[in-house]
N, C-alpha and C positions, 0 to 999 in steps of 0.2 A: 635431467638438466638442472646443475647445480644452483641453490639459492645463493643471491647476491650477499655478499658481505653485510653485517648489521650497522645500523646507524641507530644509537640509542638503545641497542638491545635488539634492533628489528632491521628492516630494510626499507631504504628510502625508495619511493616510487619514481623511476626514470623512464626516459624513453629509450627504445630499442634504436641503436643507429643502424639505418639499412643497408644490408649488404647486396650489390647489384647481383641479378640474377637468381635471388631467392625471394619467395614471397614476402609481401610486405605484410606486418602484423597490424591490428587494429587497436592497439592500446591507446587509451584517451590519455596521453602523456606529451609534453613537448620535449623536445631535444634539450639534453642537459650536458654541461662540459665536465668531464672527469679525467684525471692525470691516469687513470689506469682501468681502462676497459678490458672486459673478460670476453674472450673469444669462445663462443660455444655454437657446435652445430650451425655453422654458418652465419651466426649473428653476433654482432658487438654488443654486449652488454654492459651498460655503464656500471661502474662500481659505485656504490653508495657513498654519500657526501655532499648532494647538493640536494638542496629541497625539493619534494614531490609537487608535482602539478596534478596529479588525479583529481578528478572533481565530478563526484555523483550526481551533481545538478547540471552538468554541461550537456551540450547537444551532442557532442561526440560520444559520451558515455550512454546517452539515450538509444543511439545507433549502435553501439557496440559492447554493451554489458556483459553479454554473455562470453564474448571472446576475453574481455579484460579480466573476467573473474577466472576463467579456465587457466590464463597465463599465471595469473598469482597464486592461484592454488597450488601450480606446480613448483613455482620459483620463489614465492615469498609470501607464504599464507597468512601470516601476521605482519602487515606493512605499515611502517609510518607514513603517514600523509601531511603535507604542510598545510595545506588549505583550511580555512576556517579555523585558524589559530592552533592547527595541529590537531591529529587524531590517529589512533590506531586502528586498522581496517582488518576483519576476521573474515577469511572467506572459506574456511574449511567446515564441514557440518559439525564435526565433534568439538571444535573449537566454540562454534556459533551456539552449540547447546551447551557446553559448559557454561558459557558465560550467561544465558539465558536461566540458567538453573540454579546458579550462584548469587542470590540476591544480597547477599552479605558482602560479596567482593565486587559486585558489578550494580552500581545504585541507579535507580531511575530519577532519582530526585531532581525537581527543578526549582532554582533558586531564584529570587529576585532581591535585590539589594534595596537600601532605602533610596536610591536615586531612580528605581525603576529598570536598572539593568538586569537582562535575565542571562542565566548560565545553567548548564546540564541539563537534564531532561533526556529525551527519547529522540528528538532530532538534531542533526548537526546541518547549519547553526540552530541555536536554541530557539524554539517557538516564541512569538510575541505575547502569547497568553498561555499560562500552566495549564496543563491538560489533566484535570482531575478524574480519575484518580490514577491513571497510568504512569504519571509522573510523580509518584509518591513511593516511598519504601514502607515495610512493614515497621513497626505496628500500626502506623497511622493509615497506609494504605488497606488494611485489613478490613476494618469497619466499613469504610466506602465500598469497597468490593462486594462484601456481604449484603451490603443494602441494594445493588444493582443486580447481583446474580439471578435472583428469581424473576426478574422483568425480562432477562435475556436468556433464560435457560431453555432447553429443547422443548420442553412442555409448554412454555409460553409462546415459542414461534410456532408451535404446532396450531394454535388458537388463531394464527393469522393467515393459514394457507389459502383458504377461500379469498380472503380480501386481496392478497397478491395476486392471485390469479385474476379475479375482477378488475384489477388495476392495469394488469398485462394486456386484458382483453381490451380495455378501453384505449390503450395507446397503440395497441396492434391494428384496431378497427380500420382507422383511417389510411395507413400505410397500407394495409394488405387490400383495402377497396381501391386505392389509387395505384398499386402496384409500383411503387417507388417511395423513396423518402431517404432519411439518413438513420441507421440504425442506433447511432449514439444520442443524436438530438431529439429523435421522435420517440425512443422506447427506452433506451439504456441509462440516460439520464432521468427522464420522468418517473418511472417505475420506484427506483430506490428513494428518489426525492420526495415524491407525494407519500411514499410509505414513512419515511423518516419524519416528515412533517406531521403525520397523524400520529406517530407514537408521542412525540413530544408535546402535540395539541395546538400546533401552529394551522392558520388556514391553509388549506389545500391548495387552493387556486392561486396562492402565492408562492408556491413550492421554488419556481425559478429564483425568486427573490433570494431565497436561502441557498440554494444549491451553487450558483452561478459562483459566487465568492470563495466556495470551497473548492471548486474544480480548478480556478484559476490560481490560487493560493499555492496548490500543490504543482502545477506544471509551469508556472513562470518562475523563473530562477531568482533565489534571493538576492535583494538589491537591485534587481531589473525595475525599469518603471511600471512594466506590466504587474510585477509582485507589489509594488507600492500601491499600483490602483486598486488591487484585490484586497489589500491589507484596509484599503478605506471603506470598500465595499463590506468586508468582514466586521468592521466596527459598527455599522448600520445595522446588521443582523445581531451583534452582541446587545446592541440598545433595544432592539425588537423583543430579543430573548427575555431581558430584564423586565421590560414592561408588561408581557405575558404572563413572567412568572409572579410580579407583583398583582396582576389581576386574578390571578387563580388564588391568593390568599383569601380575596373576599367571595370569589366565584369559583369553587372546586369543581374540576370536571375528571373524568376517567382518562387521564393522560399522564406522561411522566413528569411534566412541569409541575402537576398538582401533587405527585407523589413526592418530589423533591422539596418543594416548600413545606411540606407537612412532615417530613423524614426527620428523624434523629440519627445521628452517627457518634457513638462513645459517649452517649449520655446528654448530647446537646443538638439543638437545631442546626442545620445547614446554614452557613453566611450566604449573604448575597452573592459573593464573590465565587464560593464554591457551587453554587448553583449555575451561574453562569460558565464556569469551567468544565463543569460535566455536561451541561447541555450542549455547549458548543463541540465538546468532544464527540458526543453521539451524533451531532449533525455532520461533522466532518467525516467522521467514520462510516455513517450511514450513506452518503450521498456520492461519494467517489469511488472507494476501494471496489466496491461491487460491480458499479458501471464499469469500472476499468478491466477488471475480470471477463465479464462477458462479453466485453467487445474484442478482447483478445481471441476468446473462445470462438465466437462467431467467424471472425476473419480465418481463424485457422480451420474451422470446418468448411466455410468456403473453399479454401485453398485444398483441402482434402475431402472431395465430394463422395468418395465412397465410404469414408468413415462417418460422413453426414447421413448419409442413407443408413448407414448401420444402425445409429443411435435414433433416427427417426422411425425405424422399422421395428426397434427394440428400445424403447424408453426406459425399461428397467435398467438400462447401462448407463443412463445420464449422471446419477449420483456418484458412481465411479469415476466416470469422466471428469466431473467437476472437481475431484481431488487431484486428477492428473493435470489439469488446467491450473489449478492452484500450485501445485508444484513447479510446472513448467514457466508459468508467466509471472508467478510470485507478486501481485499487484502493489503490496506494500515492499518495497525493495530492501529496506533496512531499517534497523531501530538502532538507537544509541544507548550507552551506558557510560558511567563515570567509575573508574576504578577507586576502591576506597582503601587499597592497600597494595603493596606490590604483588603483581601476580605473572606466571609464565605459563605461556600457551604455545605449543609446538616449537619450543626451545628458544622463544623470544620473551624477554622480559618488559613487561608493561609497568610503568611506575606509576606510585599512588598519586591521584588526582588526574590522570591521563583520561583524555575522553577516547572512547572505543566504539567503533560502527559495526554492528553485528550483521553481517548481510545475509539476509536469508535467501536472496536470490542467488548467491554464490553457492551457500551449503545445499539449495535445492538441485543444484546441478553437479554436485561433489560425486565423482564415480565410486568413491570409497564408501558411498552410503547408497547409491541407485545404479542399477544395470542400466547401461546405456541411456545416461542422463539427459544427452542432448536431443533425445527424440522423444515425442510423445507418444505412450501406450495407453489407450483408453480404459485397458483392464489392468493395469498395473496394480500388484496386490503382493504384499504390503505396500503401503505409500506413506511412511513416516515423514511427510514434508513438513517444513518449519513455516509455510506461509502465515500463520496465524500467530506465530512466535510460540513458545513453550513456558512451561512454569506458570506461578501464580499471576503473572502479567499477561497470560495469553489472551487474545482478542474477545473482548467481552461480546461483541455483536457475530461472532462467528455462526453462529447456530442461525442468524437472520439471513447472512451473506449465502450460506449453502442454500437456504430454503427459495430465496429469490432467484439465485442462479438457475436451480432448478427447474422451478416454474418457468422460468422466460425461456429456458432452452426448450422445454416441452411444448411450449404454445408456439415458438418461432418454427420449430420443426414439424409441428402438426399443419399450422396454417399455411407456412410458406417456405416449404422444404427445399425448394431450389432457387432461393434468393441468390443474387450473384453481387459482389462487392465490387463497387468501382475503385479498386486498389489505387489507380493513379491520382485520384481526388480524395482519397482518405488522407486525414492529417493525425499524425501521432503527438502526442504531448512532446513540447520541445524540451522539457527537463521531467526526467522519470526519477530522479532522486529520492522522491517521497512516494510517488505513486506511479505505476507503470501502465499509463492509458492512452486514450485517443480523444482528440478534440471532436471531430467527425468522421462518419464512416458512410458514404451515399451507397444506395443499393437499389437493384430493382428485381422484381419477382412476378410471377403471373399473378394476376388480380383476384381476389375472391371475396365472398359476402362477409357482411359485418355480423357480429354475434351481440347478444344481450349483455349488458353490464351495469350495475348501479353506478358506475362513475363516468357514465357518458358525460355528464355537466363538465367534465374536466377539459374536455376536447374543444 
């Protein structure tokens, strides 16, 4: 199918005009008026020239993102979108990879002007608080990443394996004993939430206070009343982080906040603002993306009981299955960059200063990079997915995410391998433009005994 003619060197995202007697597509775009439609394979494609209405934060995108990306990869892999002051959308694996690996041409920098207005950074629209260090460029970025890397390395994550297993046991016990509950609310939110609070040095019993704003900030669409409410809750968490960091200066402990208040980068101590930016990023990254990935995986396994039985019978397959779930569901759907110079990708010119959205979700379903990409193959190998990004900005917490997911899947499949999800009552995030997750997922299962855990006090 031919590409649409260019607008500013690319394609404007427009609606398909439905032709009676043909299947209706699931593109998340409204009908636009064009003087020159292009008829192809039974469809009327509207020629470029009218602003796009694609919106990765919309409910329609949440329902149809895979089909939207498949259509764009074929017809307009580098597309110009009018929403959020305009940006360029990349949907092909190689284009997304190129942008991730070229930090000179694609900047992660988040700017805040003298009036407090935010621009740039790794989200579209820009976040209300700079996320250090992922919203920095080298050389400034390098020192911060070197400071954090040892605390999130594979070796560091292995030290926490038993703690994560004990946490999983604690939150599984009541729902296993009862034989029902909510996978998200009773298990998948608390385990990463408590563990992230532990890493930072926040009171474990207050994990919901820190986690709930992070969940809501990513699933409530920007500008909505729910998002504004979540931001207010988030600011309360920021105050708590600041107060806890200040307390650690006089009473140091074995936690990340103590490390941050004692650390130096490029020969100087971190500012209070930088400590807040780093700790809030750890909190956001730690409590939501892992939850979302595990929820999608457990739902898929419920829907494919033979594959679930296969993993339960051979847990050695679980790490490879986790990689495939990362590829297929891509919990963080996309990250943004800003072009620092004119760039051409897939024959499309992106101007200097253009905002660019790198869709890992689209890249991970690209048939040019993966065989049968629209299906889950639990033993897929190799699996060079981009779920954690690529290059020097690759996800700092990826080792912890893999560890938490593996342990939770092992324990769920060991203790309640025949769980049944109430799909009619499960609630998907209404907006998945930042994280592809679920609000709730009720289930039932044969009841079983509780097991000992040092974290029983949390229940």
